[in-house]
PAKEMI-861204 format. One record per residue (C-alpha): residue in one letter; x, y, z; residue number from 1. Coordinates in steps of 0.05 Angstrom, whole numbers. Each point is the difference from the previous one (the first is absolute). Layout:
# PAKEMI-861204
+--------+--------+--------+--------+-----+
| residu |     px |     py |     pz | num |
+--------+--------+--------+--------+-----+
|      A |      X |      Y |      Z | NUM |
...
+--------+--------+--------+--------+-----+
//
This chain:
# PAKEMI-861204
+--------+--------+--------+--------+-----+
| residu |     px |     py |     pz | num |
+--------+--------+--------+--------+-----+
|      M |   1703 |   1537 |   2782 |   1 |
|      S |     31 |     36 |    -59 |   2 |
|      T |     -7 |     73 |    -15 |   3 |
|      K |    -18 |     28 |    -67 |   4 |
|      K |     73 |     18 |    -16 |   5 |
|      T |     28 |    -68 |     18 |   6 |
|      A |    -53 |    -35 |    -41 |   7 |
|      R |     18 |     44 |    -60 |   8 |
|      L |     74 |    -15 |      9 |   9 |
|      R |    -15 |    -75 |      5 |  10 |
|      R |    -38 |      2 |    -66 |  11 |
|      A |     56 |     41 |    -32 |  12 |
|      S |     53 |    -49 |     21 |  13 |
|      Q |    -39 |    -58 |    -30 |  14 |
|      T |     -7 |     36 |    -66 |  15 |
|      R |     73 |     20 |     -2 |  16 |
|      L |     21 |    -72 |     14 |  17 |
|      R |    -39 |    -25 |    -61 |  18 |
|      I |     27 |     56 |    -44 |  19 |
|      H |     71 |    -15 |     24 |  20 |
|      Q |     -9 |    -73 |    -19 |  21 |
|      Q |    -20 |     21 |    -70 |  22 |
|      A |     63 |     44 |     -5 |  23 |
|      A |    -42 |     54 |    -33 |  24 |
|      T |      6 |     76 |     -1 |  25 |
|      R |    -53 |     25 |     48 |  26 |
|      L |    -42 |     63 |      1 |  27 |
|      A |     -7 |     17 |     74 |  28 |
|      V |    -53 |     49 |     24 |  29 |
|      H |     -2 |     40 |     64 |  30 |
|      R |    -54 |     48 |     20 |  31 |
|      T |    -12 |     51 |     54 |  32 |
|      N |    -59 |     46 |     11 |  33 |
|      A |     33 |     56 |    -39 |  34 |
|      H |     42 |    -36 |    -53 |  35 |
|      I |     10 |    -64 |    -39 |  36 |
|      Y |     67 |    -29 |    -21 |  37 |
|      A |     21 |    -54 |    -50 |  38 |
|      Q |     68 |    -33 |     -9 |  39 |
|      L |     29 |    -49 |    -50 |  40 |
|      C |     46 |    -48 |     36 |  41 |
|      S |     45 |    -51 |    -33 |  42 |
|      A |     -1 |    -73 |     20 |  43 |
|      D |     58 |     11 |     48 |  44 |
|      G |    -37 |     58 |     35 |  45 |
|      K |     34 |     60 |    -30 |  46 |
|      V |    -45 |     60 |    -17 |  47 |
|      L |      3 |     12 |    -75 |  48 |
|      T |    -46 |     60 |     -3 |  49 |
|      S |    -56 |     33 |     38 |  50 |
|      A |    -59 |     47 |     -8 |  51 |
|      S |    -43 |     36 |     50 |  52 |
|      T |    -47 |     58 |     11 |  53 |
|      V |     58 |     37 |     31 |  54 |
|      E |     35 |      7 |    -69 |  55 |
|      K |     -6 |     68 |    -33 |  56 |
|      E |    -26 |    -30 |    -66 |  57 |
|      V |    -57 |    -36 |     35 |  58 |
|      R |    -17 |     58 |     46 |  59 |
|      A |    -10 |     44 |    -61 |  60 |
|      K |    -54 |    -47 |    -25 |  61 |
|      V |    -39 |    -12 |     65 |  62 |
|      S |    -21 |     46 |     56 |  63 |
|      N |     -6 |    -52 |     55 |  64 |
|      G |     49 |    -58 |      9 |  65 |
|      G |    -48 |    -44 |     39 |  66 |
|      N |    -54 |    -16 |    -51 |  67 |
|      K |    -13 |    -47 |    -59 |  68 |
|      A |     19 |     52 |    -51 |  69 |
|      A |     69 |      7 |     32 |  70 |
|      A |      8 |    -76 |      2 |  71 |
|      T |    -17 |     -3 |    -74 |  72 |
|      A |     52 |     52 |    -16 |  73 |
|      V |     53 |    -38 |     41 |  74 |
|      G |    -19 |    -65 |    -36 |  75 |
|      R |     10 |     32 |    -68 |  76 |
|      R |     66 |     32 |     22 |  77 |
|      I |     29 |    -66 |     27 |  78 |
|      A |    -20 |    -36 |    -65 |  79 |
|      E |     36 |     54 |    -41 |  80 |
|      K |     63 |     -8 |     43 |  81 |
|      A |     -4 |    -75 |     -7 |  82 |
|      K |     -4 |      4 |    -75 |  83 |
|      G |     60 |     46 |      1 |  84 |
|      L |     39 |    -55 |     36 |  85 |
|      G |    -26 |    -53 |    -48 |  86 |
|      I |    -44 |    -35 |     52 |  87 |
|      Q |    -67 |    -25 |    -26 |  88 |
|      V |    -20 |    -55 |     49 |  89 |
|      V |     -3 |     10 |     76 |  90 |
|      A |    -31 |    -34 |     60 |  91 |
|      F |    -48 |     45 |     37 |  92 |
|      D |     16 |      7 |     75 |  93 |
|      R |    -57 |     35 |     34 |  94 |
|      S |     38 |     -1 |     67 |  95 |
|      G |    -57 |    -32 |     38 |  96 |
|      Y |    -51 |     53 |    -19 |  97 |
|      R |    -67 |    -22 |    -27 |  98 |
|      Y |     -7 |      3 |    -75 |  99 |
|      H |    -51 |     57 |     -5 | 100 |
|      G |     -1 |     75 |     -2 | 101 |
|      R |     66 |     34 |    -11 | 102 |
|      V |     41 |    -65 |     -5 | 103 |
|      K |    -47 |    -27 |    -54 | 104 |
|      A |      1 |     67 |    -37 | 105 |
|      L |     76 |     -1 |     -1 | 106 |
|      A |      3 |    -71 |    -26 | 107 |
|      E |    -52 |     11 |    -54 | 108 |
|      A |     35 |     64 |    -24 | 109 |
|      A |     66 |    -37 |     -5 | 110 |
|      R |    -33 |    -56 |    -40 | 111 |
|      E |    -32 |     49 |    -47 | 112 |
|      A |     67 |     34 |    -10 | 113 |
|      G |     31 |    -65 |    -23 | 114 |
|      L |     26 |    -39 |     61 | 115 |
|      K |    -20 |    -73 |      5 | 116 |
|      F |    -13 |    -34 |     67 | 117 |
+--------+--------+--------+--------+-----+
//
């Protein structure tokens, strides 16, 4: 019998395997109860840039780091940083989390800011 965490990690590994086969830059999302984090990773696994609710620029915009408004701010921030690096197309890695709530808000904000999945 698998636990909730092992099931999430199993789903995450399957997604990462498919993204690795595509050799695409991936937008990885991690969330906790208090914060949400996003990283752009190259095809070989190196972190190119990151954004989170811990950053000073994002904290100035939102009061709570664990809600949809914070996820939207992080999505916009990571899209801005990606544009600065010249990255326009990424593969979305939800890290095994279900695509709803904060994860969905982050992805939609990144799309609206110009990233393509």
